[in-house]
N, C-alpha and C positions, 0 to 999 in steps of 0.2 A: 247565580242562584243565591238566595239569602242564606246567611250563615247563622248558626247558634240557635238559642231559644227564640221562639216566635212570640210576638206581643199578644196574640190571641190564643185562646185555648189553654189547656193545662195538660201537660204530659207526665204521666206517672208510670214508672216501670216497677214490676215485682221481680225480685231476684232471690236466688237461693239454690242449694243443692237439691238433688232429686229427693222427693218425698218431704219437702219442707212445708207444704200446704199452701203455696202461693196461688195455685190455680183456684182452689176452693175459696180463698180469701178474696181474690180478684172478683170472682163472680158475685160474692156476697156484697162487696163494696159497690159494684156496678148496680145491683138491685137497690141498694139504699140511696145511692146518689140519684138514680132515676126517680125514686119516690119523692125526692126533694126538688125535682124539676130540672135537674141538669141534663144537658145533652151528652150522652155517654157513648163512647165507641170502645168495644172490647176487641183486642187483637192479641196476636202471639208471635213468638219467634222460636224456632224457624217456622215460617209460614206467614199468614196474615193476608196474602193476596193470592189469586189463582196461580200465578207463575211461582210465587214463593212456596206455596203448598206442594207443588210438584217437586221442588228441590228438597223440601222437608222430607218427603217420602224416601228420597235417596239417602239423605243424611242419617235417618233414624232406622233404616232397614237393617235388621240383625245380620242379613246375608252379606252386608258390606263391611265386615270386620277388618278387611285388609286395606281400608282407606288410608292413604297417606295423610299425616297431620296437616301438611300444606294444602292438600286438596280439600280437606275438611274445612280449614279456615277460609279458603277462597269461596267455597260454597255458602258458608254462613254469611260472608260479606255480600255475595250476590243476592241472597235472600233479602238482606237488610236494605240494599240499595233500591230494589224494586218495592219493598214494603214501605219505606219512607216516602218514595215518590208517589205511589199509588194510593196508600191508605193513610199513613200518619200525618204527613204535611197537609193534605186536603182537609182532614178532620180538624186539625188544629186551626186552620184558617177559617173554619166555620164556627169556631168558638167552643168546640167540644172538649170534654174531659176524656182524654185518651188513656185507657188502661192497657198496658202491654205486658204480657206474660213473657218475660226476658227481653233484654235489649243488649246494648253494647257491653255492659259489664259482664254478661255471661261469656262473651267471646274472650275477654281478657282473662277471666277466671279459668275457663275450660281450655281454650287453645293457647293463650299466653302463658298461663301458669302450669296447669296440669299437663298439657302437651309440650311445654317447655319451648314454645316458639318465641317467647319474650313479650312481656306486657307492653313495653314501649312500642315495639313493632305493631302489635295488634291495635294499640290506641291510635297510632297514625293511620292505619288502614281503616279503622272505624270512622275517623273523621272524614276520610275520602268517601266511604260508602254512604254516609248519612248527610253529606254536605254540611256537617257541623251541627246537625239537629241533636239536642240533648234533652233528657228528661228534666222537668222542673223538680221532680222528687223521685227518689228511688227507695223502695222498701225492701230491705234485705231481711228475709225471714230465716233466722239462724237456728239450726237444729244440729244435734250431734249426728255424725255420719251414720252410726249404727242405727239410730232411730229412723233417719230418713230412708235408709235402705230397707229396713223392716217394713215401713209403710208402703214402699213401692212394691215389694214382693207380695204383700197382702192385697194390693190393688189388682194384681194379676199380670197383664202383659208387660214385658220388659223390652224396651227398644235397645238399639245398639249402644247408646251411651249409658243407659241404666245398667247394662251388663258389664261395664268396666269394673276393675278391681276396687276394693275398699281404699287402697292406697291412692288411686286416681281421684276418688271422690274426696278424700282427705285433702289432697292438693287443691282441688276446686274450692273447698271451704276455706282453706288458708288464703287463696287468692281473693275470695270475697271479703274476708276479714280485713285484708290489706287495703282493698278498694274502699271499704267503709271508713277505715282509719284515715286514708288520704283525702277523702271527700266528705268531711263531716257536715257541711251545709246542705249537700244534695242527698246523701245517703243516710237513712235512718235504720238502725238495727232493731228488729222486733223479735222477741222470743217465740220462735215458731213451735217450741215444745210445749207451750202452755195450752190450756183448754181452747178449743176452737172459738168459743164465744168470747173469751178473754182476749185472744189475738185480734178478733174483729173489733172489739171496743178500743184497743190500743191503736189500731189502724185508723179508725174513725177519728180519734182524738188528733192524731198527727195530720191526717188529710184535711180535716175541716179547718184546722189552724192555718194551713197553707192556703186553702181556698178563700178564707176570709181575708187574707193578706192580698190576694189578687183582686183588686178593686174593680177591674174592668176586663173586657175581652172574653168573658164566658157567656155562652148562650144558654138561656133558661127556656125550658119547654113548658108552655101553658098546659095545665092539666085540667080536664073537664070531668065533672062528676057524671057517672053513668046512671 
């Protein structure tokens, strides 16, 4: 199976702690890119495919508080293997811009750092689960932990990971900051605490710069006036 970044398509992941605003920003970017004629696929982790969504339900169910960290890690990896094979790789091969709400960096930050299973171990297992597929660009929406948790509580329902302690979420953020520092070419940090419109403008600036640099391999969809 091919390894690494594919020559066609563009793979962009959104990352950050709970309540960072990544889901809202991903949806907004998807709308704007489609308006420009790009073929866009929106997806998420855990989830993204029928099998992966079933595993997501187990991972995030608040009743499963007793889940062993190793079990949690392996379930996330199972989600990812199916997701890449069924959704992400085929979309990239069609020349789509794939926007993914969390990917491999989330597992390094949450399970590798916050669960203390080890970033190096998780990185190796990620490579196995993805056959080496990597995002072309990752947007890390950074917010203070207190702000992120306040946003989540206001939103209503809290899943199993949302309900972890503030200390856990601080460790997740520390993991993300470390990932961004170690991967400056791929990971761009965006101030997720800024106004929603300002965050969107900064994301557009970063993404369009990268898309312009990708001179081939992207499918444009012809738009007809109604």
